[in-house]
CHARMM-style PDB file with segment names, atoms N, HN, CA, C and O in Angstrom:
ATOM      1  N   MET     1     205.940 126.900 117.569  1.00  0.00      PROA
ATOM      2  CA  MET     1     205.360 126.561 118.565  1.00  0.00      PROA
ATOM      3  C   MET     1     203.888 127.303 118.482  1.00  0.00      PROA
ATOM      4  O   MET     1     203.604 128.323 117.854  1.00  0.00      PROA
ATOM      5  N   SER     2     202.992 126.432 119.354  1.00  0.00      PROA
ATOM      6  HN  SER     2     203.223 125.604 119.864  1.00  0.00      PROA
ATOM      7  CA  SER     2     201.472 127.015 119.356  1.00  0.00      PROA
ATOM      8  C   SER     2     201.616 128.341 120.214  1.00  0.00      PROA
ATOM      9  O   SER     2     202.558 128.729 120.905  1.00  0.00      PROA
ATOM     10  N   PHE     3     200.399 128.903 119.954  1.00  0.00      PROA
ATOM     11  HN  PHE     3     199.634 128.588 119.393  1.00  0.00      PROA
ATOM     12  CA  PHE     3     199.794 129.635 121.785  1.00  0.00      PROA
ATOM     13  C   PHE     3     199.697 129.264 122.889  1.00  0.00      PROA
ATOM     14  O   PHE     3     199.861 129.817 123.977  1.00  0.00      PROA
ATOM     15  N   PHE     4     199.192 127.497 122.344  1.00  0.00      PROA
ATOM     16  HN  PHE     4     199.058 127.048 121.461  1.00  0.00      PROA
ATOM     17  CA  PHE     4     199.536 126.898 123.722  1.00  0.00      PROA
ATOM     18  C   PHE     4     200.373 126.301 124.414  1.00  0.00      PROA
ATOM     19  O   PHE     4     200.242 126.096 125.621  1.00  0.00      PROA
ATOM     20  N   ASN     5     201.357 125.946 123.706  1.00  0.00      PROA
ATOM     21  HN  ASN     5     201.463 126.113 122.726  1.00  0.00      PROA
ATOM     22  CA  ASN     5     202.922 126.003 123.951  1.00  0.00      PROA
ATOM     23  C   ASN     5     203.422 127.345 124.453  1.00  0.00      PROA
ATOM     24  O   ASN     5     203.838 127.155 125.596  1.00  0.00      PROA
ATOM     25  N   VAL     6     203.562 128.569 124.119  1.00  0.00      PROA
ATOM     26  HN  VAL     6     203.224 128.723 123.191  1.00  0.00      PROA
ATOM     27  CA  VAL     6     204.210 129.870 124.629  1.00  0.00      PROA
ATOM     28  C   VAL     6     203.439 130.245 125.854  1.00  0.00      PROA
ATOM     29  O   VAL     6     204.009 130.757 126.817  1.00  0.00      PROA
ATOM     30  N   ALA     7     202.430 130.055 125.843  1.00  0.00      PROA
ATOM     31  HN  ALA     7     201.967 129.639 125.061  1.00  0.00      PROA
ATOM     32  CA  ALA     7     201.387 130.324 127.256  1.00  0.00      PROA
ATOM     33  C   ALA     7     202.326 129.234 128.778  1.00  0.00      PROA
ATOM     34  O   ALA     7     202.930 129.670 129.758  1.00  0.00      PROA
ATOM     35  N   LEU     8     202.079 127.857 128.375  1.00  0.00      PROA
ATOM     36  HN  LEU     8     201.589 127.503 127.578  1.00  0.00      PROA
ATOM     37  CA  LEU     8     202.896 127.157 128.826  1.00  0.00      PROA
ATOM     38  C   LEU     8     204.112 127.373 129.422  1.00  0.00      PROA
ATOM     39  O   LEU     8     204.498 127.458 130.587  1.00  0.00      PROA
ATOM     40  N   VAL     9     204.619 127.440 128.345  1.00  0.00      PROA
ATOM     41  HN  VAL     9     204.306 127.372 127.398  1.00  0.00      PROA
ATOM     42  CA  VAL     9     206.433 128.313 128.894  1.00  0.00      PROA
ATOM     43  C   VAL     9     206.307 129.428 129.994  1.00  0.00      PROA
ATOM     44  O   VAL     9     206.911 129.504 131.064  1.00  0.00      PROA
ATOM     45  N   PHE    10     205.241 130.390 129.381  1.00  0.00      PROA
ATOM     46  HN  PHE    10     204.751 130.328 128.512  1.00  0.00      PROA
ATOM     47  CA  PHE    10     205.258 132.006 130.116  1.00  0.00      PROA
ATOM     48  C   PHE    10     204.842 131.059 131.668  1.00  0.00      PROA
ATOM     49  O   PHE    10     205.709 130.837 132.513  1.00  0.00      PROA
ATOM     50  N   LEU    11     203.708 130.690 131.789  1.00  0.00      PROA
ATOM     51  HN  LEU    11     203.004 130.870 131.102  1.00  0.00      PROA
ATOM     52  CA  LEU    11     203.593 130.138 132.995  1.00  0.00      PROA
ATOM     53  C   LEU    11     204.410 129.242 134.120  1.00  0.00      PROA
ATOM     54  O   LEU    11     204.389 128.985 135.324  1.00  0.00      PROA
ATOM     55  N   ILE    12     205.081 128.967 133.013  1.00  0.00      PROA
ATOM     56  HN  ILE    12     205.098 129.177 132.035  1.00  0.00      PROA
ATOM     57  CA  ILE    12     206.387 127.954 133.866  1.00  0.00      PROA
ATOM     58  C   ILE    12     207.196 128.725 134.424  1.00  0.00      PROA
ATOM     59  O   ILE    12     207.619 128.707 135.580  1.00  0.00      PROA
ATOM     60  N   THR    13     207.449 129.528 133.438  1.00  0.00      PROA
ATOM     61  HN  THR    13     207.106 129.542 132.498  1.00  0.00      PROA
ATOM     62  CA  THR    13     208.490 130.663 133.895  1.00  0.00      PROA
ATOM     63  C   THR    13     208.482 131.418 135.018  1.00  0.00      PROA
ATOM     64  O   THR    13     209.433 131.520 135.792  1.00  0.00      PROA
ATOM     65  N   TRP    14     206.982 132.176 135.171  1.00  0.00      PROA
ATOM     66  HN  TRP    14     206.209 132.093 134.542  1.00  0.00      PROA
ATOM     67  CA  TRP    14     206.544 133.016 135.254  1.00  0.00      PROA
ATOM     68  C   TRP    14     206.515 132.441 136.955  1.00  0.00      PROA
ATOM     69  O   TRP    14     206.811 133.216 137.864  1.00  0.00      PROA
ATOM     70  N   TRP    15     206.099 130.918 137.237  1.00  0.00      PROA
ATOM     71  HN  TRP    15     205.858 130.289 136.499  1.00  0.00      PROA
ATOM     72  CA  TRP    15     206.110 130.302 138.478  1.00  0.00      PROA
ATOM     73  C   TRP    15     207.648 130.285 139.179  1.00  0.00      PROA
ATOM     74  O   TRP    15     207.918 130.379 140.376  1.00  0.00      PROA
ATOM     75  N   LEU    16     208.587 130.132 138.003  1.00  0.00      PROA
ATOM     76  HN  LEU    16     208.368 130.057 137.031  1.00  0.00      PROA
ATOM     77  CA  LEU    16     209.536 129.691 138.854  1.00  0.00      PROA
ATOM     78  C   LEU    16     210.138 131.088 139.204  1.00  0.00      PROA
ATOM     79  O   LEU    16     210.682 131.272 140.293  1.00  0.00      PROA
ATOM     80  N   GLY    17     210.047 131.932 138.393  1.00  0.00      PROA
ATOM     81  HN  GLY    17     209.605 131.783 137.508  1.00  0.00      PROA
ATOM     82  CA  GLY    17     210.883 133.784 138.559  1.00  0.00      PROA
ATOM     83  C   GLY    17     210.058 133.969 139.780  1.00  0.00      PROA
ATOM     84  O   GLY    17     210.755 134.608 140.568  1.00  0.00      PROA
ATOM     85  N   PHE    18     209.076 133.750 140.228  1.00  0.00      PROA
ATOM     86  HN  PHE    18     208.510 133.230 139.588  1.00  0.00      PROA
ATOM     87  CA  PHE    18     208.229 134.222 141.604  1.00  0.00      PROA
ATOM     88  C   PHE    18     208.992 133.539 142.207  1.00  0.00      PROA
ATOM     89  O   PHE    18     209.976 134.040 142.751  1.00  0.00      PROA
ATOM     90  N   PHE    19     208.738 132.265 142.259  1.00  0.00      PROA
ATOM     91  HN  PHE    19     207.939 131.858 141.817  1.00  0.00      PROA
ATOM     92  CA  PHE    19     209.249 131.471 143.759  1.00  0.00      PROA
ATOM     93  C   PHE    19     210.805 132.149 143.856  1.00  0.00      PROA
ATOM     94  O   PHE    19     211.177 132.564 144.954  1.00  0.00      PROA
ATOM     95  N   LEU    20     211.528 132.230 142.908  1.00  0.00      PROA
ATOM     96  HN  LEU    20     211.225 131.893 142.016  1.00  0.00      PROA
ATOM     97  CA  LEU    20     212.914 132.378 142.985  1.00  0.00      PROA
ATOM     98  C   LEU    20     213.094 134.235 143.458  1.00  0.00      PROA
ATOM     99  O   LEU    20     214.261 134.618 143.547  1.00  0.00      PROA
ATOM    100  N   ALA    21     212.331 134.958 143.648  1.00  0.00      PROA
ATOM    101  HN  ALA    21     211.383 134.647 143.576  1.00  0.00      PROA
ATOM    102  CA  ALA    21     212.396 135.810 143.768  1.00  0.00      PROA
ATOM    103  C   ALA    21     211.307 136.514 145.266  1.00  0.00      PROA
ATOM    104  O   ALA    21     211.302 137.700 145.596  1.00  0.00      PROA
ATOM    105  N   LEU    22     210.582 135.529 145.864  1.00  0.00      PROA
ATOM    106  HN  LEU    22     210.586 134.565 145.596  1.00  0.00      PROA
ATOM    107  CA  LEU    22     210.199 135.847 146.866  1.00  0.00      PROA
ATOM    108  C   LEU    22     211.091 135.851 148.340  1.00  0.00      PROA
ATOM    109  O   LEU    22     210.723 136.234 149.450  1.00  0.00      PROA
ATOM    110  N   PRO    23     212.542 135.216 147.862  1.00  0.00      PROA
ATOM    111  CA  PRO    23     213.248 135.797 149.643  1.00  0.00      PROA
ATOM    112  C   PRO    23     213.931 136.713 149.464  1.00  0.00      PROA
ATOM    113  O   PRO    23     214.285 137.177 150.548  1.00  0.00      PROA
ATOM    114  N   PHE    24     214.637 137.673 147.971  1.00  0.00      PROA
ATOM    115  HN  PHE    24     214.350 137.296 147.091  1.00  0.00      PROA
ATOM    116  CA  PHE    24     214.982 138.414 147.860  1.00  0.00      PROA
ATOM    117  C   PHE    24     214.332 139.454 148.844  1.00  0.00      PROA
ATOM    118  O   PHE    24     213.107 139.342 148.892  1.00  0.00      PROA
ATOM    119  N   GLY    25     215.015 140.718 149.863  1.00  0.00      PROA
ATOM    120  HN  GLY    25     216.010 140.809 149.824  1.00  0.00      PROA
ATOM    121  CA  GLY    25     214.211 141.994 150.627  1.00  0.00      PROA
ATOM    122  C   GLY    25     212.736 141.577 151.450  1.00  0.00      PROA
ATOM    123  O   GLY    25     211.686 142.103 151.819  1.00  0.00      PROA
ATOM    124  N   VAL    26     213.524 140.090 151.458  1.00  0.00      PROA
ATOM    125  HN  VAL    26     214.376 139.662 151.158  1.00  0.00      PROA
ATOM    126  CA  VAL    26     212.550 140.316 153.236  1.00  0.00      PROA
ATOM    127  C   VAL    26     213.381 140.011 154.235  1.00  0.00      PROA
ATOM    128  O   VAL    26     214.274 139.165 154.205  1.00  0.00      PROA
ATOM    129  N   LYS    27     212.912 141.096 155.614  1.00  0.00      PROA
ATOM    130  HN  LYS    27     212.187 141.784 155.639  1.00  0.00      PROA
ATOM    131  CA  LYS    27     213.362 141.284 156.534  1.00  0.00      PROA
ATOM    132  C   LYS    27     212.656 140.873 157.979  1.00  0.00      PROA
ATOM    133  O   LYS    27     211.589 141.414 158.269  1.00  0.00      PROA
ATOM    134  N   ALA    28     213.213 139.984 158.817  1.00  0.00      PROA
ATOM    135  HN  ALA    28     214.080 139.544 158.582  1.00  0.00      PROA
ATOM    136  CA  ALA    28     212.181 139.937 160.123  1.00  0.00      PROA
ATOM    137  C   ALA    28     211.757 140.588 160.720  1.00  0.00      PROA
ATOM    138  O   ALA    28     212.528 141.446 161.151  1.00  0.00      PROA
ATOM    139  N   PRO    29     210.554 140.662 161.097  1.00  0.00      PROA
ATOM    140  CA  PRO    29     210.507 142.356 161.906  1.00  0.00      PROA
ATOM    141  C   PRO    29     210.815 142.313 163.521  1.00  0.00      PROA
ATOM    142  O   PRO    29     210.845 141.254 164.148  1.00  0.00      PROA
ATOM    143  N   ASP    30     211.010 143.429 164.031  1.00  0.00      PROA
ATOM    144  HN  ASP    30     210.986 144.289 163.522  1.00  0.00      PROA
ATOM    145  CA  ASP    30     211.304 143.592 165.399  1.00  0.00      PROA
ATOM    146  C   ASP    30     210.491 142.881 166.591  1.00  0.00      PROA
ATOM    147  O   ASP    30     210.623 142.042 167.482  1.00  0.00      PROA
ATOM    148  N   LYS    31     209.428 143.902 165.936  1.00  0.00      PROA
ATOM    149  HN  LYS    31     209.320 144.583 165.213  1.00  0.00      PROA
ATOM    150  CA  LYS    31     208.309 143.178 167.133  1.00  0.00      PROA
ATOM    151  C   LYS    31     207.555 142.522 166.379  1.00  0.00      PROA
ATOM    152  O   LYS    31     207.048 142.817 165.296  1.00  0.00      PROA
ATOM    153  N   VAL    32     207.483 141.286 167.223  1.00  0.00      PROA
ATOM    154  HN  VAL    32     207.895 141.047 168.102  1.00  0.00      PROA
ATOM    155  CA  VAL    32     206.620 140.453 166.684  1.00  0.00      PROA
ATOM    156  C   VAL    32     204.374 140.124 167.391  1.00  0.00      PROA
ATOM    157  O   VAL    32     204.010 139.464 168.364  1.00  0.00      PROA
ATOM    158  N   GLU    33     203.617 140.793 166.526  1.00  0.00      PROA
ATOM    159  HN  GLU    33     203.912 141.330 165.736  1.00  0.00      PROA
ATOM    160  CA  GLU    33     202.357 140.418 167.152  1.00  0.00      PROA
ATOM    161  C   GLU    33     202.069 139.381 167.311  1.00  0.00      PROA
ATOM    162  O   GLU    33     202.610 138.486 166.662  1.00  0.00      PROA
ATOM    163  N   PRO    34     200.931 139.082 168.404  1.00  0.00      PROA
ATOM    164  CA  PRO    34     200.927 138.073 168.893  1.00  0.00      PROA
ATOM    165  C   PRO    34     199.415 137.188 167.662  1.00  0.00      PROA
ATOM    166  O   PRO    34     198.415 137.743 167.207  1.00  0.00      PROA
ATOM    167  N   GLY    35     199.834 135.840 167.502  1.00  0.00      PROA
ATOM    168  HN  GLY    35     200.647 135.389 167.872  1.00  0.00      PROA
ATOM    169  CA  GLY    35     199.288 135.205 166.377  1.00  0.00      PROA
ATOM    170  C   GLY    35     199.966 135.554 165.157  1.00  0.00      PROA
ATOM    171  O   GLY    35     199.450 134.881 164.264  1.00  0.00      PROA
ATOM    172  N   HSD    36     200.855 136.267 164.704  1.00  0.00      PROA
ATOM    173  HN  HSD    36     201.275 136.814 165.429  1.00  0.00      PROA
ATOM    174  CA  HSD    36     201.808 136.420 163.258  1.00  0.00      PROA
ATOM    175  C   HSD    36     202.706 134.945 163.954  1.00  0.00      PROA
ATOM    176  O   HSD    36     202.659 134.425 165.068  1.00  0.00      PROA
ATOM    177  N   ALA    37     203.652 134.550 162.451  1.00  0.00      PROA
ATOM    178  HN  ALA    37     203.690 134.973 161.546  1.00  0.00      PROA
ATOM    179  CA  ALA    37     204.922 133.887 162.523  1.00  0.00      PROA
ATOM    180  C   ALA    37     205.876 134.952 162.887  1.00  0.00      PROA
ATOM    181  O   ALA    37     205.887 136.041 162.313  1.00  0.00      PROA
ATOM    182  N   SER    38     206.545 134.684 163.687  1.00  0.00      PROA
ATOM    183  HN  SER    38     206.536 133.799 164.153  1.00  0.00      PROA
ATOM    184  CA  SER    38     207.922 135.356 163.682  1.00  0.00      PROA
ATOM    185  C   SER    38     208.649 135.356 162.445  1.00  0.00      PROA
ATOM    186  O   SER    38     209.868 135.277 162.594  1.00  0.00      PROA
ATOM    187  N   SER    39     208.321 135.409 161.520  1.00  0.00      PROA
ATOM    188  HN  SER    39     207.331 135.473 161.400  1.00  0.00      PROA
ATOM    189  CA  SER    39     209.801 134.509 160.402  1.00  0.00      PROA
ATOM    190  C   SER    39     208.625 135.699 159.220  1.00  0.00      PROA
ATOM    191  O   SER    39     209.098 136.263 158.234  1.00  0.00      PROA
ATOM    192  N   ALA    40     207.661 135.789 159.491  1.00  0.00      PROA
ATOM    193  HN  ALA    40     207.276 135.330 160.292  1.00  0.00      PROA
ATOM    194  CA  ALA    40     206.817 136.853 158.439  1.00  0.00      PROA
ATOM    195  C   ALA    40     207.180 138.292 158.228  1.00  0.00      PROA
ATOM    196  O   ALA    40     207.059 139.197 159.054  1.00  0.00      PROA
ATOM    197  N   PRO    41     207.591 138.366 157.139  1.00  0.00      PROA
ATOM    198  CA  PRO    41     208.038 139.795 156.942  1.00  0.00      PROA
ATOM    199  C   PRO    41     206.684 140.976 157.105  1.00  0.00      PROA
ATOM    200  O   PRO    41     205.580 140.788 156.596  1.00  0.00      PROA
ATOM    201  N   PRO    42     207.017 142.062 157.834  1.00  0.00      PROA
ATOM    202  CA  PRO    42     205.784 143.140 157.778  1.00  0.00      PROA
ATOM    203  C   PRO    42     205.597 143.562 156.446  1.00  0.00      PROA
ATOM    204  O   PRO    42     204.426 143.924 156.326  1.00  0.00      PROA
ATOM    205  N   LYS    43     206.255 143.685 155.340  1.00  0.00      PROA
ATOM    206  HN  LYS    43     207.206 143.391 155.438  1.00  0.00      PROA
ATOM    207  CA  LYS    43     206.156 144.179 154.254  1.00  0.00      PROA
ATOM    208  C   LYS    43     206.445 143.453 153.068  1.00  0.00      PROA
ATOM    209  O   LYS    43     207.368 143.906 152.392  1.00  0.00      PROA
ATOM    210  N   PRO    44     205.732 142.181 152.559  1.00  0.00      PROA
ATOM    211  CA  PRO    44     206.727 141.257 151.863  1.00  0.00      PROA
ATOM    212  C   PRO    44     206.631 141.501 150.079  1.00  0.00      PROA
ATOM    213  O   PRO    44     206.787 140.655 149.198  1.00  0.00      PROA
ATOM    214  N   ARG    45     206.268 143.198 149.929  1.00  0.00      PROA
ATOM    215  HN  ARG    45     206.141 143.885 150.644  1.00  0.00      PROA
ATOM    216  CA  ARG    45     206.719 143.424 148.847  1.00  0.00      PROA
ATOM    217  C   ARG    45     205.850 142.646 147.730  1.00  0.00      PROA
ATOM    218  O   ARG    45     206.344 142.927 146.638  1.00  0.00      PROA
ATOM    219  N   LEU    46     204.703 141.742 147.571  1.00  0.00      PROA
ATOM    220  HN  LEU    46     204.302 141.514 148.458  1.00  0.00      PROA
ATOM    221  CA  LEU    46     205.103 140.476 146.747  1.00  0.00      PROA
ATOM    222  C   LEU    46     204.061 141.651 144.847  1.00  0.00      PROA
ATOM    223  O   LEU    46     203.873 140.918 143.876  1.00  0.00      PROA
ATOM    224  N   TRP    47     203.806 142.498 144.753  1.00  0.00      PROA
ATOM    225  HN  TRP    47     203.959 143.093 145.542  1.00  0.00      PROA
ATOM    226  CA  TRP    47     203.485 143.115 143.556  1.00  0.00      PROA
ATOM    227  C   TRP    47     205.091 143.578 142.803  1.00  0.00      PROA
ATOM    228  O   TRP    47     205.378 143.443 141.614  1.00  0.00      PROA
ATOM    229  N   ILE    48     205.772 144.016 143.644  1.00  0.00      PROA
ATOM    230  HN  ILE    48     205.539 144.126 144.610  1.00  0.00      PROA
ATOM    231  CA  ILE    48     206.773 144.097 143.131  1.00  0.00      PROA
ATOM    232  C   ILE    48     207.649 142.430 142.676  1.00  0.00      PROA
ATOM    233  O   ILE    48     207.917 142.346 141.477  1.00  0.00      PROA
ATOM    234  N   LYS    49     208.070 141.183 143.572  1.00  0.00      PROA
ATOM    235  HN  LYS    49     207.852 141.251 144.546  1.00  0.00      PROA
ATOM    236  CA  LYS    49     207.916 140.111 143.371  1.00  0.00      PROA
ATOM    237  C   LYS    49     207.095 140.077 141.779  1.00  0.00      PROA
ATOM    238  O   LYS    49     207.671 140.169 140.694  1.00  0.00      PROA
ATOM    239  N   ALA    50     206.161 139.978 141.918  1.00  0.00      PROA
ATOM    240  HN  ALA    50     205.694 139.904 142.799  1.00  0.00      PROA
ATOM    241  CA  ALA    50     205.159 139.265 140.598  1.00  0.00      PROA
ATOM    242  C   ALA    50     205.958 140.059 139.310  1.00  0.00      PROA
ATOM    243  O   ALA    50     206.592 139.519 138.402  1.00  0.00      PROA
ATOM    244  N   GLY    51     205.681 141.753 139.565  1.00  0.00      PROA
ATOM    245  HN  GLY    51     205.166 142.191 140.302  1.00  0.00      PROA
ATOM    246  CA  GLY    51     206.450 142.159 138.485  1.00  0.00      PROA
ATOM    247  C   GLY    51     207.281 141.904 137.796  1.00  0.00      PROA
ATOM    248  O   GLY    51     207.246 141.740 136.577  1.00  0.00      PROA
ATOM    249  N   ALA    52     208.598 141.809 138.898  1.00  0.00      PROA
ATOM    250  HN  ALA    52     208.626 141.943 139.889  1.00  0.00      PROA
ATOM    251  CA  ALA    52     209.843 141.120 138.623  1.00  0.00      PROA
ATOM    252  C   ALA    52     209.827 139.779 137.993  1.00  0.00      PROA
ATOM    253  O   ALA    52     210.670 139.470 137.151  1.00  0.00      PROA
ATOM    254  N   ALA    53     208.739 138.846 138.444  1.00  0.00      PROA
ATOM    255  HN  ALA    53     208.055 139.097 139.128  1.00  0.00      PROA
ATOM    256  CA  ALA    53     208.674 137.641 137.636  1.00  0.00      PROA
ATOM    257  C   ALA    53     207.842 137.473 136.432  1.00  0.00      PROA
ATOM    258  O   ALA    53     207.896 136.463 135.731  1.00  0.00      PROA
ATOM    259  N   THR    54     207.001 138.570 136.182  1.00  0.00      PROA
ATOM    260  HN  THR    54     206.957 139.391 136.752  1.00  0.00      PROA
ATOM    261  CA  THR    54     206.947 138.393 134.853  1.00  0.00      PROA
ATOM    262  C   THR    54     207.547 139.491 133.938  1.00  0.00      PROA
ATOM    263  O   THR    54     207.030 139.948 132.918  1.00  0.00      PROA
ATOM    264  N   VAL    55     208.897 139.872 134.570  1.00  0.00      PROA
ATOM    265  HN  VAL    55     209.317 139.500 135.398  1.00  0.00      PROA
ATOM    266  CA  VAL    55     209.592 140.638 133.377  1.00  0.00      PROA
ATOM    267  C   VAL    55     210.456 139.554 132.530  1.00  0.00      PROA
ATOM    268  O   VAL    55     210.725 139.524 131.329  1.00  0.00      PROA
ATOM    269  N   ILE    56     210.871 138.474 133.837  1.00  0.00      PROA
ATOM    270  HN  ILE    56     210.652 138.499 134.813  1.00  0.00      PROA
ATOM    271  CA  ILE    56     211.599 137.392 133.757  1.00  0.00      PROA
ATOM    272  C   ILE    56     211.230 136.360 132.690  1.00  0.00      PROA
ATOM    273  O   ILE    56     211.980 135.870 131.846  1.00  0.00      PROA
ATOM    274  N   ALA    57     209.844 136.112 132.904  1.00  0.00      PROA
ATOM    275  HN  ALA    57     209.235 136.510 133.590  1.00  0.00      PROA
ATOM    276  CA  ALA    57     208.910 134.927 132.491  1.00  0.00      PROA
ATOM    277  C   ALA    57     208.873 135.427 130.911  1.00  0.00      PROA
ATOM    278  O   ALA    57     209.060 134.604 130.016  1.00  0.00      PROA
ATOM    279  N   ALA    58     208.618 136.828 130.620  1.00  0.00      PROA
ATOM    280  HN  ALA    58     208.466 137.497 131.348  1.00  0.00      PROA
ATOM    281  CA  ALA    58     208.569 137.388 129.368  1.00  0.00      PROA
ATOM    282  C   ALA    58     209.703 137.219 128.792  1.00  0.00      PROA
ATOM    283  O   ALA    58     209.689 136.197 128.105  1.00  0.00      PROA
ATOM    284  N   VAL    59     210.618 137.737 128.770  1.00  0.00      PROA
ATOM    285  HN  VAL    59     210.629 138.567 129.328  1.00  0.00      PROA
ATOM    286  CA  VAL    59     212.433 137.437 128.280  1.00  0.00      PROA
ATOM    287  C   VAL    59     213.000 136.322 128.035  1.00  0.00      PROA
ATOM    288  O   VAL    59     213.784 136.058 127.123  1.00  0.00      PROA
ATOM    289  N   LEU    60     212.620 135.689 128.818  1.00  0.00      PROA
ATOM    290  HN  LEU    60     211.984 135.904 129.559  1.00  0.00      PROA
ATOM    291  CA  LEU    60     212.924 133.811 129.358  1.00  0.00      PROA
ATOM    292  C   LEU    60     211.554 133.369 128.104  1.00  0.00      PROA
ATOM    293  O   LEU    60     212.018 132.633 127.232  1.00  0.00      PROA
ATOM    294  N   THR    61     210.519 133.588 127.963  1.00  0.00      PROA
ATOM    295  HN  THR    61     210.143 134.185 128.671  1.00  0.00      PROA
ATOM    296  CA  THR    61     210.076 133.210 127.030  1.00  0.00      PROA
ATOM    297  C   THR    61     210.353 133.353 125.240  1.00  0.00      PROA
ATOM    298  O   THR    61     210.346 132.729 124.179  1.00  0.00      PROA
ATOM    299  N   VAL    62     210.590 134.689 125.877  1.00  0.00      PROA
ATOM    300  HN  VAL    62     210.595 135.196 126.739  1.00  0.00      PROA
ATOM    301  CA  VAL    62     211.096 135.389 124.081  1.00  0.00      PROA
ATOM    302  C   VAL    62     212.376 134.595 123.757  1.00  0.00      PROA
ATOM    303  O   VAL    62     212.655 134.360 122.581  1.00  0.00      PROA
ATOM    304  N   ILE    63     213.425 134.035 125.108  1.00  0.00      PROA
ATOM    305  HN  ILE    63     213.198 134.225 126.063  1.00  0.00      PROA
ATOM    306  CA  ILE    63     213.911 133.609 124.157  1.00  0.00      PROA
ATOM    307  C   ILE    63     214.370 131.858 123.608  1.00  0.00      PROA
ATOM    308  O   ILE    63     215.162 131.464 122.751  1.00  0.00      PROA
ATOM    309  N   ILE    64     213.495 131.162 124.517  1.00  0.00      PROA
ATOM    310  HN  ILE    64     212.852 131.482 125.213  1.00  0.00      PROA
ATOM    311  CA  ILE    64     212.880 129.985 124.094  1.00  0.00      PROA
ATOM    312  C   ILE    64     211.973 129.779 122.689  1.00  0.00      PROA
ATOM    313  O   ILE    64     212.143 128.831 121.922  1.00  0.00      PROA
ATOM    314  N   PHE    65     211.126 130.688 122.526  1.00  0.00      PROA
ATOM    315  HN  PHE    65     210.988 131.458 123.149  1.00  0.00      PROA
ATOM    316  CA  PHE    65     210.806 130.894 121.133  1.00  0.00      PROA
ATOM    317  C   PHE    65     211.248 131.046 120.306  1.00  0.00      PROA
ATOM    318  O   PHE    65     210.789 130.474 119.317  1.00  0.00      PROA
ATOM    319  N   VAL    66     212.446 131.927 120.157  1.00  0.00      PROA
ATOM    320  HN  VAL    66     212.819 132.392 120.960  1.00  0.00      PROA
ATOM    321  CA  VAL    66     213.250 132.309 119.284  1.00  0.00      PROA
ATOM    322  C   VAL    66     214.086 130.732 119.226  1.00  0.00      PROA
ATOM    323  O   VAL    66     213.370 129.940 118.614  1.00  0.00      PROA
ATOM    324  N   ILE    67     214.733 130.412 119.458  1.00  0.00      PROA
ATOM    325  HN  ILE    67     215.316 131.055 119.955  1.00  0.00      PROA
ATOM    326  CA  ILE    67     215.498 129.276 119.748  1.00  0.00      PROA
ATOM    327  C   ILE    67     214.706 127.931 119.670  1.00  0.00      PROA
ATOM    328  O   ILE    67     215.275 126.939 119.214  1.00  0.00      PROA
ATOM    329  N   VAL    68     213.569 127.874 120.049  1.00  0.00      PROA
ATOM    330  HN  VAL    68     213.108 128.680 120.420  1.00  0.00      PROA
ATOM    331  CA  VAL    68     212.476 126.886 119.209  1.00  0.00      PROA
ATOM    332  C   VAL    68     212.188 126.810 117.627  1.00  0.00      PROA
ATOM    333  O   VAL    68     212.137 125.840 116.871  1.00  0.00      PROA
ATOM    334  N   GLU    69     211.992 128.395 117.369  1.00  0.00      PROA
ATOM    335  HN  GLU    69     212.033 129.183 117.983  1.00  0.00      PROA
ATOM    336  CA  GLU    69     211.378 128.667 116.074  1.00  0.00      PROA
ATOM    337  C   GLU    69     212.498 128.507 114.836  1.00  0.00      PROA
ATOM    338  O   GLU    69     212.231 128.294 113.653  1.00  0.00      PROA
ATOM    339  N   SER    70     213.991 128.689 115.510  1.00  0.00      PROA
ATOM    340  HN  SER    70     214.208 128.863 116.470  1.00  0.00      PROA
ATOM    341  CA  SER    70     215.034 128.877 114.708  1.00  0.00      PROA
ATOM    342  C   SER    70     215.442 127.752 114.253  1.00  0.00      PROA
ATOM    343  O   SER    70     216.226 127.702 113.305  1.00  0.00      PROA
ATOM    344  N   GLY    71     214.933 126.584 114.912  1.00  0.00      PROA
ATOM    345  HN  GLY    71     214.296 126.625 115.682  1.00  0.00      PROA
ATOM    346  CA  GLY    71     215.599 125.318 114.439  1.00  0.00      PROA
ATOM    347  C   GLY    71     216.801 124.399 115.316  1.00  0.00      PROA
ATOM    348  O   GLY    71     217.082 123.218 115.111  1.00  0.00      PROA
ATOM    349  N   TRP    72     217.249 125.072 116.073  1.00  0.00      PROA
ATOM    350  HN  TRP    72     217.021 126.032 116.239  1.00  0.00      PROA
ATOM    351  CA  TRP    72     218.338 124.972 117.172  1.00  0.00      PROA
ATOM    352  C   TRP    72     218.364 123.878 117.539  1.00  0.00      PROA
ATOM    353  O   TRP    72     219.236 123.029 117.351  1.00  0.00      PROA
ATOM    354  N   ILE    73     216.554 123.745 118.591  1.00  0.00      PROA
ATOM    355  HN  ILE    73     215.846 124.434 118.745  1.00  0.00      PROA
ATOM    356  CA  ILE    73     216.114 122.412 119.226  1.00  0.00      PROA
ATOM    357  C   ILE    73     214.775 121.711 118.332  1.00  0.00      PROA
ATOM    358  O   ILE    73     213.813 122.470 118.222  1.00  0.00      PROA
ATOM    359  N   ASN    74     214.699 120.976 117.988  1.00  0.00      PROA
ATOM    360  HN  ASN    74     215.481 120.359 118.077  1.00  0.00      PROA
ATOM    361  CA  ASN    74     213.931 120.532 117.318  1.00  0.00      PROA
ATOM    362  C   ASN    74     213.269 119.825 118.101  1.00  0.00      PROA
ATOM    363  O   ASN    74     213.952 119.284 118.971  1.00  0.00      PROA
ATOM    364  N   LEU    75     211.709 119.532 118.134  1.00  0.00      PROA
ATOM    365  HN  LEU    75     211.155 119.972 117.427  1.00  0.00      PROA
ATOM    366  CA  LEU    75     211.011 119.426 118.921  1.00  0.00      PROA
ATOM    367  C   LEU    75     210.019 118.407 118.681  1.00  0.00      PROA
ATOM    368  O   LEU    75     209.386 117.834 119.568  1.00  0.00      PROA
ATOM    369  N   ARG    76     209.876 118.135 116.989  1.00  0.00      PROA
ATOM    370  HN  ARG    76     210.390 118.600 116.268  1.00  0.00      PROA
ATOM    371  CA  ARG    76     209.367 117.067 116.308  1.00  0.00      PROA
ATOM    372  C   ARG    76     209.704 116.461 116.312  1.00  0.00      PROA
ATOM    373  O   ARG    76     209.004 115.621 115.747  1.00  0.00      PROA
ATOM    374  N   GLU    77     210.965 115.907 116.778  1.00  0.00      PROA
ATOM    375  HN  GLU    77     211.534 116.590 117.237  1.00  0.00      PROA
ATOM    376  CA  GLU    77     211.508 114.446 116.142  1.00  0.00      PROA
ATOM    377  C   GLU    77     211.301 113.659 117.579  1.00  0.00      PROA
ATOM    378  OT1 GLU    77     211.573 112.462 117.672  1.00  0.00      PROA
TER     379      GLU     77
END
């Protein structure tokens, strides 16, 4: 796999991991301020979720890289 392929796999798995992590730990606010959505969390903790997505994407990218480079899945055919 070339660097571009590895970067593309990482990017796709990062976004998937990020969107999967978004709903975890979200609580609706007790008091809704005017102008805010009633479902908007007061502390969305996006940095923690982005960090979790990075770890998940790195692990999945390494696994996919090893599988492709070992020849278990041949992308050249």
